[in-house]
Structures are given as C-alpha cells and as structure tokens.
N, C-alpha and C positions, 0 to 999 in steps of 0.2 A: 808607302806609295801604292796607288791603285793600279791594278792590272788593267792596261787599256783595252784588252780584249773583252772586258766586262763592262766598259763604260759605254752607256747609251747616251748619245747627245741628244738634246731636246731643245727645239726652238721655242721661243716665248710667244710672240705675237701670232695669234691665229691657231695656237697649239695649247698653250697654258692660260694666256691672258686674251680676253675678248676686245682686241683693239678695234675691229671694224664696228661692233655694236656700240662701243662707246662713242665713236664719231657719229654714227647714224643716229643714236638717241639725243646726242647733243645738238645736232643740226636739224633734226626733223621739224621742230616748231617753226623754224624760219626758212627751211629748204625742203618743202613738202614732197617734192619729187625725187629726193635723193634715194639711192637704192644700195642695198647691201651688194657686195661683189658677187657676181655670177660668171662673168667672162674674164676677169682679171683679178690677180690676187691682191691688187692694190685698189683700195677703194677710191683713191684719187684718180686713177686711170678710168674706173668705172663711171665716175661722175666728173668729167673735166669741167662742166659749168660751175662747179663748186671747188675748184682747185684752191683758191685763196682762202676760203673759209675752212677747208679741210687742213691746210697748212697752219691756220691760226689755232684751230682747236688742238691739233696734235703737237703744237710748240708751246702750248700753255704749261706753266709750272704745276706739277702734280699730275699731269695727264697719265704718265706711264705708271706712277706710284699707285693710282687710284683705280686702275683697271680692274674689272671683275674677272674672276677665274672663269674659264670655259668649263661648261658642265662636265663633271667627272674628272677635271684635270688633276686635283690634289690627290684624289683617290688613285688615278692612273699612276701619278709619280711613285706613290707607295706600292702600287702593284709591281712596278719595276724593281723596287727594293725587295719586295717579297719573292720575286722570281730569281733573285740572286744577282741582279745587275746593279751597276752603280750609275744612276742617272746624273747627267751633268748638263747644265745650261749651255747652249751655243747659239747666241742671238747677236744680230747686227744692231748698232745704235742708229737711230734716226738723226741724220746729219744736221737738221735744222733745229733740233732740240738740244740746248746746250747742256742740260743736266740728264740726258737720257740715260746714260750708264748708271749714274747714281740713283736714278729713280728706279730702274730695273732692279738694281741690287737691294734697294728698299723694299720693293714689291716681294722679292725673293725672300728676304728676311722675315717679313710679315707672314707669308703663306707657306714657306717650305723650311724656314729656319736659317740661321747664320752660316752654317756650313755650305748649304746650297748657294748662298749668295757669295761666299768668299771663293769658291771654286769656279763660279760661273765664267765662261768665255763670252765676253762682250766685245766682239771683233767684227771687222768689216769682212775679212776672208775666212768663212767658216771652214773652207777645205784645208786650212792649217791646223786644225784641232784633231788630235787622235781619238779614236773610238771604235767600237764595233760598228755602229750605224748612226744616222741622223734621222730623227723624226721632225719633219718640217712640212708646213702646208705649201711651200712654193712648188709650182708644177715642175719646173726644171731648175737644176742648180746652175748658177752663172759664175760661180767662183773658180772654175777650172776643174781639172781632173780631181775627182774626190777619192780619198783613201779608203772609203767605206761606202756601203750601200745607202741609198736614200729611201727612207720609208715615208711615203706621202701620207700626211695626216688629212683625211678626206674632207673636201668642201666642193661645193659645185664648180667653182672656177678652176679646180686642178684635175678634173676627171679625164682630161686629155693627156695626162702625163705619161711619159714612156716607162716610168719605174714600175717594175713588176711587184713591188712591195707597197701595200696599202693598209692603213689602219683606219677603220671606220668608227672613229671616236674612241674616247677612253674606255668605254664599256665593251669594246670589241673583244670577244672570247679568244680571238686568234693572236693577240699580242704575244703570248708565250711561244706559240707555234712559230711565228714569224722570226722572232729573236732566236729561237732554238735552231731553226734551219740556218740562220746566218752564222752562228757561232760554230755549227758543225762544219759548215763550208770552210770558215776560217781555220778550224783545227786540221781539217783535211789538207788545206793549202800549205799549213806549216809542217806537215809531217815530212820527215826526210824520205827521199826516194830510196826504194829498196835496192840494195847492192846485188849485182848479179853474182851467182855462185860459179866459181871457176874450178 
C-alpha cells in the first residue's frame, strides 16, 4: 500500500495532456478567430461563439486518447518518481464524452504505463482523493474543502489564483523545493504535542 503522504496527485488536461491545443488546432481551419485560453481555464468559455464546435470536437471518439503530451510532462512525471514521490492521476471526466474515462486510461497506458492507468482517480470530486498535494491548472478548486494544498500549474488564465504554490511548467527547478516544504509542513502537523514536565 502506498503512503498517501508521498502521493502527489496530478491533473491530466492542461497539465499532462494538451487539451486546449488539440481543440485549437482542429478548429483553426474553420474557426480562424478561435483563441487559446487566457482569461478562463475553459477554451469553451474563452470562445463562446464556438461552443457547439468545441463540444463536437471534444466528444469525438479518440479525442482524449490521442492528445499530445504537454512539453516536458512525461519527464516531469519521472522527476516526481526520482524525487521519492508517488505521482497519481486525479482527473475529472468530461460529462458529454461517453468514453472519456476509458480514453484517459488508454492515454495513460500509452504514455506512463499500465500501473499509472490502473491507479488513476478519474472522478468528479477531486477533493475526495488522498495525497500530499494536487498539481492542477484550475485557478481555484470548486470541489469543496481540500485535504491537501493546490499547486497551480502555470498558464496565463490562472495567474490570478490565490494559491501560494505555483509550478512554472515541468522544467521548473523549484518542483522539489515546493513539495519538500509541503511534506515538511505535513510532518510538523502530525508530530504529537510535547507533554508538559510536571
């Protein structure tokens, strides 16, 4: 059994898999004024005039399975392992894509191996998943009180986030320092209070 204090939860879309660029590049020939997200973490909100087209693209069979990895993502996953942590996927399925979970697990099997696919949390409520921290591109968590700190994976649309923890891409040299501070804080929190001498 994995010690949850060493589990680092990792989102998929926008952190490991390049969801937005896949939508952008698919629609660019027919929707030339479509824009990558800068003010909202949802490309559909950024481009409301193309809501129907975006839904069609993202509900197509194979969409999630065929996403390209974000630059440095696969190496970043291995960095977490090399630093002594246990990375585990924590991702929400897209409600209008019937095979979203299966395709996400297929992507994980292809890029990170069958163990990562089998262990992945593909859930609507990420706050129910135990771990040391969650690396996610969402600016603010909406799943309720979280049992762990939120490390924001940097994008233009999340720079107003209130989280004090930010990862500037998978090449960020501060990855180990950020997690080290969090695990030190967790260890300090778990230490029993000293008993008064009588």
